[in-house]
C-alpha positions, 0 to 999 in steps of 0.5 A: 686753387690747384695743388702744387704739382698742378700749379707748376704744370699750368705755369709750364703750359702757359709759358709755352703758349706765350712763347709759341704765340710770340714765335708766330709773330716774329718777322711779321706785322703786329696787329694794331691794338694787339701788340705794343705801339712803342718799345723803348730801351734805355741806355746810360750813355752814347756808346751804349745807345749805339750798341743797342741800336746796332743790335736792334737793327740786326734783330729786325733784319733777321726777322727776330722781332715783330714788325710794325712796332716803333723800337727806340733807344733813348739815352739818359741826358749827359751829366750826373746819374739819374737812376731808373726813376730819372730815366723814366721821366726823361723817356716821357719827355722823349716820347712827347718830343717824338710823337707830340699829342699822339703819345696820348694814344700809345701803349708803351713798354719801357725797358730799363737797360741802362747801366754797365752790368758790373755784377754780370760783366758778360752783358756789359758790352752789349747790354742785359736786354740782349743777354742770350737765353738757352732756348729758341730758334732763332736764339732768344735774348732777354728782349724776345722773352720780355715781348713774349711774356707780356704778349697779352698785355696791350689788348687789355691796356689803356694808353700808358707806359709799362715799366720793366727791367732788363734782367728779370723774368716773370712767369704766370698762369691765369684762368681761361676767362681771366685777363690782366688789365692795365686800365685803372688811373694812377699806377698798377703793379703785378704782385708775386707770392714770395718768401720773406727773405726775397721780400728783403731785396724787393718791393713788398705790398701791404694790401688793403683788407678784402671786404669780402671773401677772396676770389677763387681764380688765379688773380685778384685785383687789390688796392695797396695800402702802402709800399715797402722798399726792401724792408726788413722781416720785422718791418714786413710783420709790423706792417701787416704784409706777411700772409700764412698759407692756410692749407700748408702741411709740412712733410715729416722730413721738414723741421719746425723752422723750415715749415714755419718759413715755408708757410709764410709769404709776402707779395713782391713787385716786378713790373708796373704800369703808369696810366697816361694821365699820371705819366703826363703829371710826371712829365710836367713835374720833370719839366718844372725841375729842369735838370736832375742832379741825383739818382731817383729809383722808379720803384722806391721813389715813385711807389712809396708815395702811393696808396692811402697809407703812404707816409713821408718816413722813407724820404730821409731813409738813404739805406738803399741809396748807392750815392747820397746826393744833397738834392735827393731828399728835396726831390723825394719830397716833391715827388711825394707831394705830387703823387700822394693820394694817387692809387696803387692798384695791385694785380695779385698773380697767385700762380706766378714766379719771378726770377732775377738773372742780373748777377753771375751767380744767378745766371749760372744757377738758373741756366745750369742748375735750376731744374724748375726754371728749365722745365717751365721755360724748356731751357736747353743745355746746348742751343745753337751750338756745335759741341760734345755731349753735355755732362751732368753732375750733382744736379748740374749740367753745362750750358753752351749757347751759340758756340763751337766747342771741339769734341776734344775739349770738356766743359764741367757741369755748372759752367756757361759758354756763350758766343765762343769758339773753343779748340781742342784740349780746352778744359773748363772748370765748374762754375765758370763763364766764358763769353765772346772768346776764341781759345785755340791753344791748350788751356785749363781754365780753373773753377770759378773763373769769369773770362770775356773778350771785347773788340776795341778800337785804339787810335782807329785800329781794331784790337782785342782785350780779354777781361778775367776775374774770379766769379766771386770778385766784387767789381763794384767795390772801390776805394778812394785813395791809393793807400787802400788798394790792398782792400781790393782782391783779385781771385781772393788775393790782395790786389797789391800782391797781384800787382807785384807779380805782374810788375806793376806799381800802385800809382794814379796811372794804374786806375782809369777813374776816381773810383779805384777798383777792379772795374777801373784798374788797368791790367788787361793787355791789348792785342791785335789777335783775338785768341792772343788776348785770351792767352795773355789774360789767362797768363794773368790768372795763372800767375796769381794761382801759381804765385809766379811773375807775369810781366805786364808793363811791356803791354798797353793795358786797359781797364774794363771801364776803358774797354767799354768806352773803346768797344767795337760793337760791329766787330763783336757782332761780326764774330757772332755772325761768323759763328752763326753761319758756321753752326748753320752750315754744320746743321745743314751737312748733318741733315744731308747725311741723314 
């Protein structure tokens, strides 16, 4: 096994080679058998489906994606939420309906991107799978990265479906003579060495013991005894999932607790593959049960039923369930009965990394502070932008993506600005996200602020709304009755106190849904001018900070939920295109001046 420094260098080189291989394929026809036959993105509703279709069409038009591939967006059926497990079953049905018997021969990548991104609201309107990443020309989005990182998979894959999520990154290095093969019956999953703390928020594999000495390469093909879904550290230890690094040496500066923790690890999940015969089995099951009325988790409810040591104990465990439905245990029992006895093959990637960027905090950390990821993926502080020099501070830098920022403005280290235009005299505090905004007037945006603008259609008329929150605000939290409104907080201030400052009163009309929270509260003014919407929403923020009145009852107000229902994707993409053209023109002028 390579030393730590060597392993990181190998990982960086392997990532660069995959990105270069994909870059050569963008805008060109993929060779049959060497790339995916079908790429599917899931959407939670019709609005999201339309938004994804429009963006796919734009990316293909700009030759950012490989050609000769079928790209689909499949929307979840109307009715109750069905989770990514239910969405997987629905996609299998869509594939059969679209391809008939031909789907038996296809290699399919299925990317789960349905959902409203409440923990990363700058991705709410246009989707996590289209999240901009700070590198590449043309600019990479999560979809491009997924296709690049898995570029070698289809060559070593039997017909079936590879399932992945839209907000994670897997980097890995394998030997020159090794290959990642998805060619076994049942399920096959990738496994990454991770700390026990990370294991508590992921799936953890309990592997069957090796019958002979471990292979010396960068990967191992193993069988999983059973799969643990977000287990406690105690359960990991009791189940035999914890391993120790035999060659671990603590440095003199490390304390006992640190060295013990660093010497222990578990194997955690990321993506997994379903062999076509197993996919057909799941599809038959889906047809038999008819409409799903509960959320199924593709990881927790499929993988926990697999392996020789799988038991039914998890069926009644609803600790990780967001909404407990009466039919959930019945469906889990049926899935367990259907899948019990099927193998869960595990490909252990010894030199690999798994990153999650599904929250504002994760996004800010990985794009501005995480020096390891910056090196591994060659991330930039300034990509496809016109902006002043990027300051550094305390190991952080700002990150500017596809934006135009005046030289007379400043962006503090640790903040992200994407798809925005910032005029002179704009000061952005640290740990802040600015997305899709046009700010023309002088503004001091405080630290820990989230600010994003959406285009919307109101009665057929194009309008604009800007949402503003604290980075630490919990947009998923909600209450069930009006009396509990003060349990919600906005920038750390009780919502009731904020409403008084804004001249609003608590009533049924204050919220757009039954779940009363920051996601559904109607506090964001609708404006006909893009920059005005930002100015008004900043007024909301300054009001709370300064404890000064800022009357909102004279405006038409929307909640984030309503903004997404009324979003005008075409105009948001048009704004991005205008930025793109201006940035490119600026680059051409710079070249001609040389």
